[in-house]
C-alpha positions, -999 to +999 in steps of 0.1 A: -189+279-309-221+291-316-228+324-334-241+342-301-209+332-284-189+345-313-208+378-313-203+381-275-164+375-278-162+402-308-182+428-286-157+420-258-127+427-280-143+458-294-149+469-258-113+463-248-101+481-279-122+511-271-106+511-235-070+510-248-078+538-275-090+560-248-057+558-232-039+565-264-029+529-272-033+518-310-051+486-304-072+469-331-090+436-332-070+407-349-088+395-380-106+361-373-098+367-336-064+350-338-075+322-361-048+330-387-010+333-387-015+361-360-022+349-325-041+368-300-072+386-300-059+422-303-028+437-319-012+471-323+002+474-287+039+466-291+054+443-266+019+428-255+000+399-266-039+402-256-064+375-250-099+388-244-126+367-225-163+375-220-174+345-198-192+339-165-171+310-156-136+323-148-108+299-159-080+323-154-052+297-150-062+282-185-065+317-201-030+327-188-015+294-201-030+300-235-018+336-236+018+326-225+019+298-250+006+319-280+026+351-271+057+358-293+090+359-274+097+391-257+060+401-253+040+402-222+009+380-223-021+399-210-057+383-204-084+409-203-118+395-191-152+405-177-184+388-166-219+401-175-224+435-161-189+434-144-159+455-150-130+447-172-100+434-156-065+423-168-041+396-157-005+396-166+028+382-152+041+401-122+073+409-140+052+425-168+033+446-142+066+457-126+078+468-159+048+490-165+051+505-131+088+513-137+079+530-170+051+550-153+076+560-126+102+572-153+076+593-171+059+608-142 
Protein backbone atom coordinates (compact mmCIF):
# COMPACT_ATOMS: atom_id res chain seq x y z
CA UNK A 1 0.00 0.00 0.00
CA UNK A 2 1.39 3.40 -0.95
CA UNK A 3 1.79 6.30 1.45
CA UNK A 4 -0.97 8.21 -0.38
CA UNK A 5 -3.36 5.26 0.12
CA UNK A 6 -2.45 5.00 3.81
CA UNK A 7 -2.98 8.75 4.26
CA UNK A 8 -6.34 8.59 2.48
CA UNK A 9 -7.40 5.71 4.72
CA UNK A 10 -6.29 7.53 7.87
CA UNK A 11 -8.22 10.66 6.81
CA UNK A 12 -11.28 8.49 6.25
CA UNK A 13 -10.94 6.94 9.71
CA UNK A 14 -10.65 10.42 11.27
CA UNK A 15 -13.77 11.55 9.38
CA UNK A 16 -15.79 8.58 10.67
CA UNK A 17 -14.52 9.13 14.22
CA UNK A 18 -15.63 12.77 14.00
CA UNK A 19 -19.12 11.76 12.85
CA UNK A 20 -19.48 9.22 15.66
CA UNK A 21 -18.19 11.71 18.25
CA UNK A 22 -20.72 14.32 17.06
CA UNK A 23 -23.36 11.80 18.11
CA UNK A 24 -21.80 11.26 21.53
CA UNK A 25 -19.99 8.00 20.77
CA UNK A 26 -16.44 7.63 22.18
CA UNK A 27 -14.84 6.33 18.97
CA UNK A 28 -11.07 6.43 18.42
CA UNK A 29 -8.80 5.20 15.65
CA UNK A 30 -7.16 1.84 16.29
CA UNK A 31 -3.35 2.13 16.46
CA UNK A 32 -1.77 0.89 13.22
CA UNK A 33 -5.25 0.64 11.70
CA UNK A 34 -5.96 -2.78 13.14
CA UNK A 35 -2.52 -4.15 12.33
CA UNK A 36 -1.75 -5.13 15.90
CA UNK A 37 -3.63 -7.47 18.24
CA UNK A 38 -6.75 -5.26 18.05
CA UNK A 39 -8.63 -5.76 14.79
CA UNK A 40 -10.78 -3.11 13.14
CA UNK A 41 -10.14 0.48 12.18
CA UNK A 42 -11.97 2.09 15.13
CA UNK A 43 -12.49 1.20 18.76
CA UNK A 44 -14.40 2.70 21.66
CA UNK A 45 -17.96 1.88 20.59
CA UNK A 46 -18.89 -1.15 22.70
CA UNK A 47 -20.63 -3.92 20.82
CA UNK A 48 -19.52 -2.76 17.37
CA UNK A 49 -16.57 -3.62 15.13
CA UNK A 50 -15.77 -0.95 12.51
CA UNK A 51 -13.98 -1.24 9.20
CA UNK A 52 -13.55 2.05 7.30
CA UNK A 53 -13.07 2.18 3.52
CA UNK A 54 -12.28 5.21 1.33
CA UNK A 55 -12.26 3.65 -2.13
CA UNK A 56 -13.77 4.45 -5.49
CA UNK A 57 -14.36 0.81 -6.39
CA UNK A 58 -17.02 -0.63 -4.13
CA UNK A 59 -16.25 -4.13 -2.87
CA UNK A 60 -18.94 -4.26 -0.22
CA UNK A 61 -19.33 -8.07 -0.06
CA UNK A 62 -15.56 -8.46 0.43
CA UNK A 63 -15.48 -5.71 3.07
CA UNK A 64 -18.44 -7.21 4.93
CA UNK A 65 -16.75 -10.62 5.00
CA UNK A 66 -13.58 -9.01 6.39
CA UNK A 67 -15.57 -7.20 9.10
CA UNK A 68 -17.50 -10.36 10.01
CA UNK A 69 -14.34 -12.49 10.18
CA UNK A 70 -12.44 -9.94 12.28
CA UNK A 71 -15.30 -8.96 14.60
CA UNK A 72 -15.06 -10.39 18.11
CA UNK A 73 -17.93 -12.61 19.23
CA UNK A 74 -21.10 -10.76 20.23
CA UNK A 75 -20.16 -7.60 18.30
CA UNK A 76 -21.91 -6.15 15.26
CA UNK A 77 -19.60 -5.80 12.24
CA UNK A 78 -19.99 -2.41 10.54
CA UNK A 79 -18.41 -1.22 7.30
CA UNK A 80 -18.33 2.55 6.85
CA UNK A 81 -17.39 3.74 3.37
CA UNK A 82 -17.44 6.65 0.99
CA UNK A 83 -16.24 7.45 -2.47
CA UNK A 84 -14.52 10.73 -3.37
CA UNK A 85 -16.87 13.68 -2.88
CA UNK A 86 -19.53 11.25 -1.65
CA UNK A 87 -21.37 10.87 1.63
CA UNK A 88 -20.45 8.35 4.29
CA UNK A 89 -22.57 5.21 4.43
CA UNK A 90 -22.59 2.20 6.71
CA UNK A 91 -23.48 -1.43 6.10
CA UNK A 92 -24.22 -3.92 8.85
CA UNK A 93 -26.19 -7.14 9.26
CA UNK A 94 -29.95 -6.59 9.30
CA UNK A 95 -30.15 -8.08 12.79
CA UNK A 96 -27.71 -5.41 14.00
CA UNK A 97 -29.83 -2.68 12.43
CA UNK A 98 -32.98 -4.13 13.99
CA UNK A 99 -31.24 -4.07 17.39
CA UNK A 100 -30.39 -0.38 16.90
CA UNK A 101 -33.95 0.46 15.86
CA UNK A 102 -35.29 -1.37 18.89
CA UNK A 103 -32.97 0.58 21.19
CA UNK A 104 -34.04 3.85 19.54
CA UNK A 105 -37.69 2.94 20.07
CA UNK A 106 -37.09 2.16 23.74
CA UNK A 107 -35.32 5.46 24.38
CA UNK A 108 -37.77 7.63 22.43
